[in-house]
C-alpha positions as CSV (number, residue, x, y, z in Angstrom):
1,M,6.4,49.8,-14.0
2,K,5.6,46.2,-13.8
3,I,5.6,43.5,-16.4
4,K,3.9,40.1,-16.0
5,I,4.5,37.2,-18.4
6,F,1.8,34.5,-18.4
7,A,3.5,31.4,-19.9
8,I,1.7,28.1,-20.6
9,G,4.0,25.2,-19.8
10,K,7.1,24.7,-17.8
11,I,10.7,25.2,-18.8
12,K,12.5,21.8,-18.6
13,E,16.0,22.5,-20.1
14,K,18.6,23.9,-17.7
15,Y,20.2,26.1,-20.3
16,L,16.9,27.9,-20.9
17,K,16.2,28.3,-17.2
18,D,19.7,29.8,-16.8
19,G,19.1,32.2,-19.7
20,I,15.7,33.2,-18.4
21,N,17.1,33.8,-15.0
22,E,19.9,35.9,-16.4
23,Y,17.5,38.2,-18.3
24,L,15.1,38.5,-15.3
25,E,18.1,39.8,-13.3
26,R,19.1,42.2,-16.1
27,I,15.6,43.6,-16.3
28,K,15.1,44.2,-12.5
29,P,16.8,47.6,-12.4
30,Y,14.3,48.9,-15.0
31,S,11.1,47.2,-14.0
32,Q,9.4,44.7,-11.7
33,I,9.0,41.6,-13.7
34,E,7.2,38.3,-12.9
35,I,6.6,35.1,-14.8
36,I,3.5,33.2,-14.0
37,E,3.6,29.6,-15.3
38,V,0.4,28.0,-16.2
39,N,0.2,24.2,-16.6
40,D,-0.2,23.0,-20.1
41,E,-2.8,20.5,-20.9
42,P,-1.5,17.0,-21.7
43,I,-2.3,15.9,-25.2
44,V,-1.7,12.7,-27.1
45,D,0.7,12.3,-30.0
46,N,-0.9,13.0,-33.4
47,P,-4.0,14.7,-31.8
48,H,-7.2,15.3,-33.7
49,P,-7.9,19.0,-34.3
50,S,-10.8,18.8,-31.8
51,E,-8.4,17.5,-29.1
52,I,-6.0,20.4,-29.8
53,K,-8.9,22.9,-29.5
54,K,-10.0,21.4,-26.3
55,A,-6.5,21.5,-24.8
56,I,-5.9,25.2,-25.8
57,D,-9.4,26.1,-24.5
58,I,-8.5,24.6,-21.1
59,E,-5.1,26.3,-21.1
60,G,-6.8,29.6,-22.0
61,Q,-9.3,29.3,-19.1
62,R,-6.4,28.7,-16.7
63,V,-4.8,32.0,-17.8
64,L,-8.1,33.9,-17.9
65,K,-8.7,33.0,-14.3
66,L,-5.4,34.6,-13.3
67,L,-6.0,37.9,-15.1
68,K,-7.2,41.1,-13.5
69,T,-9.7,43.2,-15.3
70,N,-7.2,46.1,-15.6
71,D,-4.4,43.9,-17.0
72,Y,-3.2,45.3,-20.3
73,L,-2.6,42.0,-22.1
74,I,-0.4,41.5,-25.2
75,G,-0.6,38.2,-26.9
76,L,2.2,36.6,-28.8
77,D,0.8,35.4,-32.1
78,L,2.8,34.2,-35.1
79,N,0.2,35.9,-37.4
80,K,0.5,39.4,-36.0
81,K,2.8,42.3,-36.7
82,E,6.5,41.9,-36.5
83,M,8.8,44.7,-35.2
84,S,12.5,45.5,-35.2
85,S,14.1,45.9,-31.8
86,P,13.9,49.7,-31.9
87,D,10.3,49.5,-33.0
88,F,9.5,47.2,-30.1
89,A,11.3,49.6,-27.7
90,D,9.1,52.4,-28.9
91,Y,6.0,50.2,-28.8
92,L,6.7,49.1,-25.2
93,S,7.3,52.7,-24.1
94,K,4.0,53.8,-25.6
95,K,2.2,50.8,-24.0
96,F,3.5,51.8,-20.6
97,V,1.8,55.2,-21.2
98,S,-1.4,54.1,-22.8
99,G,-1.8,50.8,-21.0
100,G,-0.8,52.1,-17.6
101,S,2.3,51.2,-15.8
102,N,1.4,47.5,-15.8
103,I,1.8,45.4,-18.9
104,S,1.2,41.7,-19.3
105,F,2.3,39.3,-22.1
106,V,0.8,35.9,-22.7
107,I,2.8,33.1,-24.3
108,G,0.6,30.2,-25.5
109,G,1.3,26.5,-25.3
110,S,2.7,24.4,-28.1
111,Y,-0.5,24.9,-30.1
112,G,-1.0,28.6,-29.4
113,L,-3.7,30.7,-27.7
114,S,-7.4,29.9,-27.4
115,D,-9.8,32.1,-29.3
116,E,-11.2,33.4,-25.9
117,L,-7.8,34.3,-24.7
118,K,-6.9,36.0,-28.0
119,N,-10.1,38.0,-27.7
120,R,-9.1,39.1,-24.2
121,C,-5.8,40.5,-25.5
122,N,-5.7,44.2,-25.8
123,D,-3.0,43.8,-28.6
124,S,-1.0,41.1,-30.2
125,I,2.5,41.0,-31.7
126,S,4.8,38.4,-33.3
127,L,8.3,37.9,-32.3
128,S,9.2,36.5,-35.7
129,K,7.7,34.5,-38.6
130,M,10.4,31.9,-37.8
131,T,9.4,28.8,-35.8
132,F,11.2,28.4,-32.4
133,L,11.1,25.7,-29.8
134,H,8.0,26.7,-27.7
135,Q,10.1,27.0,-24.6
136,M,12.6,29.4,-26.2
137,T,9.9,32.0,-26.7
138,R,10.1,33.1,-23.1
139,L,13.9,33.7,-23.3
140,I,13.6,35.6,-26.6
141,L,10.8,37.8,-25.2
142,L,12.8,38.6,-22.1
143,E,15.9,39.5,-24.2
144,Q,13.8,41.8,-26.3
145,I,12.3,43.5,-23.2
146,Y,15.7,44.0,-21.8
147,R,17.0,45.4,-25.1
148,A,14.0,47.7,-25.3
149,F,14.8,49.2,-21.9
150,K,18.4,49.7,-23.0
151,I,17.3,51.4,-26.2
152,N,14.8,53.6,-24.5
153,R,17.4,54.8,-22.0
154,N,20.1,55.3,-24.7
155,E,22.3,52.8,-22.9
156,T,24.9,50.7,-24.7
157,Y,23.9,47.1,-25.6
158,H,25.5,44.9,-28.2
159,K,24.0,45.0,-31.7
């Protein structure tokens, strides 16, 4: 099994980097995992909607160039289905079967995913209807992936 996470933007805060590295280490016994950072597009303060669209289109193209045709891609999208942790564990297990042993996630930039990138996704999920700092999404996703492995193997993990 191999998981790739395409993430637009870089992590700046040390506490987030530390948390991300902790969960990458925790996941390694269960699966190969790789984070591919893609540069976000600089954008002015108070941008016009057309400037936002242009930026997310450029970011989307950067991700699309890195994808392989057989990558099973799951987009993170606020407007898609939410799941409990046990439901996500079941979902992930089924995706490893139906999507092959390689699954990729894509985390958009501050303004989300481009339409073209959304259309390339094989599926989309929401981590929550709550709003998080964009950079926290990577840590939250990694924790849920780790939790899913623990659930699927009936191993103890705090509730």
